[in-house]
N, C-alpha and C positions, 0 to 999 in steps of 0.2 A: 293745440299739438295733440297729433292724432296717436295711433297707437303704433306705427312706423316709426316714428320720431322718437316715441318712449322705447322703443327695442332699442334703436341706434345707440340712444344715451346708456341705456343699461349695458350693452356692449360695451361702450366707453369704460365705463365703470368696472368692468371685468378687465378689460384689457390694462386700465391703469393698477388693477389689483396684482397683474400678472407680473406687470414689470416693476412695481415696488418690488414685490419677492424675489425677484432674479436680481434686484440691488442688492436687496438685504442678504442675500446668501453670498454675494460677492463682499460684501462687507464683513460677514461672519467669516469668510477664509483667510483673511487678515494675510492676505500674499501680496496686496499691494503698499505703495508706501503710502506714510500718512498724507501727505496733501490729496492724493488720489481718492484714498479712503474719505476724506475729509468731505471731497466733491462730490463721492456716490452718497455720503451719508445727507447733502443738502439735497441732492437728486430724488431722496427717498422722501424727504419732507415736502419740497413740492408735488410730490406724485398724490402723497398722502393729502395735501391741500387741494388737488385739483380734484381728485376724487371723491371730498366733504362736498365740494363746489357744486358737482356735477349732482350727486344724492339730494342738494337741497333744491337744485332743479327740478328733477323730478320727483319731488315731494310736493313743492309747491303747483305743478304743473298737473297733477291727479287727485289733486283737493276740490 
């Protein structure tokens, strides 16, 4: 994996973090129905799992 690929993965981590933060802010506003909040919480958890997976790939490739 070359440097450009690593930068792309690092950009993906940043984008995932930004999306997760946006979802968390929406959940905190507590203006949505309970079912919508539950779905957003699930999305936030999935984004966190995705970030961890991408970070693991980066770590493995930079060893």
